[in-house]
Biotite code that builds the C-alpha atoms (Angstrom):
import biotite.structure as struc

atoms = struc.array([
    struc.Atom([37.514, 33.377, -36.249], chain_id="A", res_id=1, res_name="MET", atom_name="CA", element="C"),
    struc.Atom([39.912, 35.533, -34.508], chain_id="A", res_id=2, res_name="THR", atom_name="CA", element="C"),
    struc.Atom([42.217, 35.368, -31.471], chain_id="A", res_id=3, res_name="THR", atom_name="CA", element="C"),
    struc.Atom([43.036, 38.762, -30.560], chain_id="A", res_id=4, res_name="THR", atom_name="CA", element="C"),
    struc.Atom([42.868, 40.013, -34.039], chain_id="A", res_id=5, res_name="GLY", atom_name="CA", element="C"),
    struc.Atom([44.704, 37.459, -35.621], chain_id="A", res_id=6, res_name="ARG", atom_name="CA", element="C"),
    struc.Atom([43.136, 34.741, -37.907], chain_id="A", res_id=7, res_name="HIS", atom_name="CA", element="C"),
    struc.Atom([42.014, 30.980, -38.280], chain_id="A", res_id=8, res_name="LEU", atom_name="CA", element="C"),
    struc.Atom([40.392, 29.389, -40.679], chain_id="A", res_id=9, res_name="PRO", atom_name="CA", element="C"),
    struc.Atom([36.671, 29.353, -41.271], chain_id="A", res_id=10, res_name="ALA", atom_name="CA", element="C"),
    struc.Atom([35.078, 25.808, -39.247], chain_id="A", res_id=11, res_name="GLY", atom_name="CA", element="C"),
    struc.Atom([39.259, 25.695, -37.079], chain_id="A", res_id=12, res_name="TRP", atom_name="CA", element="C"),
    struc.Atom([39.757, 25.877, -33.839], chain_id="A", res_id=13, res_name="THR", atom_name="CA", element="C"),
    struc.Atom([43.123, 26.793, -32.572], chain_id="A", res_id=14, res_name="LEU", atom_name="CA", element="C"),
    struc.Atom([42.608, 23.214, -30.872], chain_id="A", res_id=15, res_name="GLU", atom_name="CA", element="C"),
    struc.Atom([41.654, 20.840, -34.036], chain_id="A", res_id=16, res_name="GLU", atom_name="CA", element="C"),
    struc.Atom([45.469, 22.953, -35.705], chain_id="A", res_id=17, res_name="ILE", atom_name="CA", element="C"),
    struc.Atom([47.630, 22.059, -32.979], chain_id="A", res_id=18, res_name="ARG", atom_name="CA", element="C"),
    struc.Atom([46.206, 18.644, -32.817], chain_id="A", res_id=19, res_name="ASP", atom_name="CA", element="C"),
    struc.Atom([46.669, 18.047, -36.685], chain_id="A", res_id=20, res_name="VAL", atom_name="CA", element="C"),
    struc.Atom([50.049, 19.722, -37.178], chain_id="A", res_id=21, res_name="SER", atom_name="CA", element="C"),
    struc.Atom([51.221, 17.809, -33.397], chain_id="A", res_id=22, res_name="GLY", atom_name="CA", element="C"),
    struc.Atom([52.123, 21.213, -32.854], chain_id="A", res_id=23, res_name="ASP", atom_name="CA", element="C"),
    struc.Atom([50.923, 21.925, -29.283], chain_id="A", res_id=24, res_name="ARG", atom_name="CA", element="C"),
    struc.Atom([52.582, 25.516, -29.573], chain_id="A", res_id=25, res_name="GLU", atom_name="CA", element="C"),
    struc.Atom([51.226, 26.410, -32.768], chain_id="A", res_id=26, res_name="ALA", atom_name="CA", element="C"),
    struc.Atom([50.061, 30.683, -32.618], chain_id="A", res_id=27, res_name="ILE", atom_name="CA", element="C"),
    struc.Atom([48.081, 32.474, -35.665], chain_id="A", res_id=28, res_name="PRO", atom_name="CA", element="C"),
    struc.Atom([50.000, 35.224, -36.089], chain_id="A", res_id=29, res_name="LEU", atom_name="CA", element="C"),
    struc.Atom([49.222, 39.131, -37.009], chain_id="A", res_id=30, res_name="GLY", atom_name="CA", element="C"),
    struc.Atom([49.169, 40.313, -40.952], chain_id="A", res_id=31, res_name="ILE", atom_name="CA", element="C"),
    struc.Atom([50.720, 42.782, -41.699], chain_id="A", res_id=32, res_name="ASP", atom_name="CA", element="C"),
    struc.Atom([53.579, 41.224, -42.782], chain_id="A", res_id=33, res_name="ARG", atom_name="CA", element="C"),
    struc.Atom([55.646, 40.320, -45.891], chain_id="A", res_id=34, res_name="VAL", atom_name="CA", element="C"),
    struc.Atom([55.029, 37.073, -47.601], chain_id="A", res_id=35, res_name="VAL", atom_name="CA", element="C"),
    struc.Atom([56.783, 36.338, -50.658], chain_id="A", res_id=36, res_name="THR", atom_name="CA", element="C"),
    struc.Atom([54.843, 33.189, -53.319], chain_id="A", res_id=37, res_name="GLY", atom_name="CA", element="C"),
    struc.Atom([56.281, 29.834, -54.233], chain_id="A", res_id=38, res_name="TRP", atom_name="CA", element="C"),
    struc.Atom([57.618, 29.146, -56.828], chain_id="A", res_id=39, res_name="PRO", atom_name="CA", element="C"),
    struc.Atom([57.992, 33.060, -57.756], chain_id="A", res_id=40, res_name="ASP", atom_name="CA", element="C"),
    struc.Atom([59.913, 34.426, -54.851], chain_id="A", res_id=41, res_name="GLN", atom_name="CA", element="C"),
    struc.Atom([60.080, 37.843, -56.311], chain_id="A", res_id=42, res_name="ASP", atom_name="CA", element="C"),
    struc.Atom([55.819, 37.864, -55.732], chain_id="A", res_id=43, res_name="GLU", atom_name="CA", element="C"),
    struc.Atom([54.021, 39.295, -52.986], chain_id="A", res_id=44, res_name="ARG", atom_name="CA", element="C"),
    struc.Atom([51.077, 37.718, -51.478], chain_id="A", res_id=45, res_name="LEU", atom_name="CA", element="C"),
    struc.Atom([48.886, 39.743, -49.480], chain_id="A", res_id=46, res_name="ARG", atom_name="CA", element="C"),
    struc.Atom([47.883, 37.098, -46.251], chain_id="A", res_id=47, res_name="PRO", atom_name="CA", element="C"),
    struc.Atom([44.562, 36.398, -45.133], chain_id="A", res_id=48, res_name="GLU", atom_name="CA", element="C"),
    struc.Atom([45.410, 34.090, -42.076], chain_id="A", res_id=49, res_name="ILE", atom_name="CA", element="C"),
    struc.Atom([48.515, 33.632, -41.264], chain_id="A", res_id=50, res_name="VAL", atom_name="CA", element="C"),
    struc.Atom([50.021, 30.386, -38.626], chain_id="A", res_id=51, res_name="LEU", atom_name="CA", element="C"),
    struc.Atom([52.964, 29.983, -36.554], chain_id="A", res_id=52, res_name="GLY", atom_name="CA", element="C"),
    struc.Atom([54.578, 26.650, -35.710], chain_id="A", res_id=53, res_name="PHE", atom_name="CA", element="C"),
    struc.Atom([58.320, 27.345, -34.396], chain_id="A", res_id=54, res_name="HIS", atom_name="CA", element="C"),
    struc.Atom([60.021, 28.826, -37.112], chain_id="A", res_id=55, res_name="GLY", atom_name="CA", element="C"),
    struc.Atom([57.577, 27.940, -39.856], chain_id="A", res_id=56, res_name="LEU", atom_name="CA", element="C"),
    struc.Atom([54.834, 29.183, -41.345], chain_id="A", res_id=57, res_name="CYS", atom_name="CA", element="C"),
    struc.Atom([51.683, 28.190, -43.176], chain_id="A", res_id=58, res_name="ILE", atom_name="CA", element="C"),
    struc.Atom([49.845, 31.240, -45.178], chain_id="A", res_id=59, res_name="VAL", atom_name="CA", element="C"),
    struc.Atom([46.661, 32.000, -46.749], chain_id="A", res_id=60, res_name="LYS", atom_name="CA", element="C"),
    struc.Atom([46.473, 34.450, -49.356], chain_id="A", res_id=61, res_name="ALA", atom_name="CA", element="C"),
    struc.Atom([43.186, 36.395, -50.209], chain_id="A", res_id=62, res_name="ALA", atom_name="CA", element="C"),
    struc.Atom([41.546, 35.604, -52.811], chain_id="A", res_id=63, res_name="ASP", atom_name="CA", element="C"),
    struc.Atom([43.512, 32.064, -53.605], chain_id="A", res_id=64, res_name="ASP", atom_name="CA", element="C"),
    struc.Atom([42.764, 28.995, -52.657], chain_id="A", res_id=65, res_name="PRO", atom_name="CA", element="C"),
    struc.Atom([45.594, 27.306, -52.010], chain_id="A", res_id=66, res_name="LEU", atom_name="CA", element="C"),
    struc.Atom([47.651, 27.013, -48.382], chain_id="A", res_id=67, res_name="TRP", atom_name="CA", element="C"),
    struc.Atom([51.769, 28.311, -48.456], chain_id="A", res_id=68, res_name="TYR", atom_name="CA", element="C"),
    struc.Atom([54.625, 27.119, -46.748], chain_id="A", res_id=69, res_name="MET", atom_name="CA", element="C"),
    struc.Atom([57.377, 28.700, -45.418], chain_id="A", res_id=70, res_name="GLY", atom_name="CA", element="C"),
    struc.Atom([59.812, 29.967, -42.757], chain_id="A", res_id=71, res_name="SER", atom_name="CA", element="C"),
    struc.Atom([59.324, 32.286, -40.395], chain_id="A", res_id=72, res_name="LEU", atom_name="CA", element="C"),
    struc.Atom([62.047, 35.278, -40.589], chain_id="A", res_id=73, res_name="ASN", atom_name="CA", element="C"),
    struc.Atom([63.469, 36.949, -38.252], chain_id="A", res_id=74, res_name="ASP", atom_name="CA", element="C"),
    struc.Atom([61.622, 40.536, -39.613], chain_id="A", res_id=75, res_name="ASP", atom_name="CA", element="C"),
    struc.Atom([58.717, 38.774, -39.555], chain_id="A", res_id=76, res_name="GLY", atom_name="CA", element="C"),
    struc.Atom([58.813, 37.878, -43.073], chain_id="A", res_id=77, res_name="SER", atom_name="CA", element="C"),
    struc.Atom([57.691, 34.884, -44.904], chain_id="A", res_id=78, res_name="VAL", atom_name="CA", element="C"),
    struc.Atom([59.097, 33.018, -47.267], chain_id="A", res_id=79, res_name="ILE", atom_name="CA", element="C"),
    struc.Atom([57.061, 30.593, -48.780], chain_id="A", res_id=80, res_name="CYS", atom_name="CA", element="C"),
    struc.Atom([58.534, 27.078, -50.492], chain_id="A", res_id=81, res_name="TRP", atom_name="CA", element="C"),
    struc.Atom([55.942, 24.913, -50.869], chain_id="A", res_id=82, res_name="SER", atom_name="CA", element="C"),
    struc.Atom([52.532, 24.852, -50.895], chain_id="A", res_id=83, res_name="ILE", atom_name="CA", element="C"),
    struc.Atom([49.294, 22.459, -50.902], chain_id="A", res_id=84, res_name="TYR", atom_name="CA", element="C"),
    struc.Atom([45.818, 22.431, -51.861], chain_id="A", res_id=85, res_name="ASP", atom_name="CA", element="C"),
    struc.Atom([44.176, 22.472, -48.336], chain_id="A", res_id=86, res_name="ASP", atom_name="CA", element="C"),
    struc.Atom([44.832, 22.972, -44.970], chain_id="A", res_id=87, res_name="LEU", atom_name="CA", element="C"),
    struc.Atom([44.816, 20.138, -43.407], chain_id="A", res_id=88, res_name="HIS", atom_name="CA", element="C"),
    struc.Atom([47.579, 19.000, -46.074], chain_id="A", res_id=89, res_name="GLU", atom_name="CA", element="C"),
    struc.Atom([49.502, 21.384, -45.476], chain_id="A", res_id=90, res_name="ALA", atom_name="CA", element="C"),
    struc.Atom([49.316, 20.984, -41.589], chain_id="A", res_id=91, res_name="LEU", atom_name="CA", element="C"),
    struc.Atom([50.255, 17.367, -41.704], chain_id="A", res_id=92, res_name="ARG", atom_name="CA", element="C"),
    struc.Atom([53.187, 18.463, -43.840], chain_id="A", res_id=93, res_name="GLY", atom_name="CA", element="C"),
    struc.Atom([54.837, 20.213, -41.297], chain_id="A", res_id=94, res_name="LEU", atom_name="CA", element="C"),
])
């Protein structure tokens, strides 16, 4: 599913993401950004889904079943510092 060209995870609505995360202002973000992985900050991820939660992001990389949490920088890039097995776990970790 897309919202103005920004992807939501399969099987999830924006309302469900907001309910689980507790962030009523959570939004899908564009994937055209630099995302560095965790634990190797030199590794660049190819984002498939980017969800924004104020200054934090949860990223699903293409061809990777894991979800990465990180900080959204002023230039739009994301530096990930945590990893989760599934989206629900990542949303609860916010």
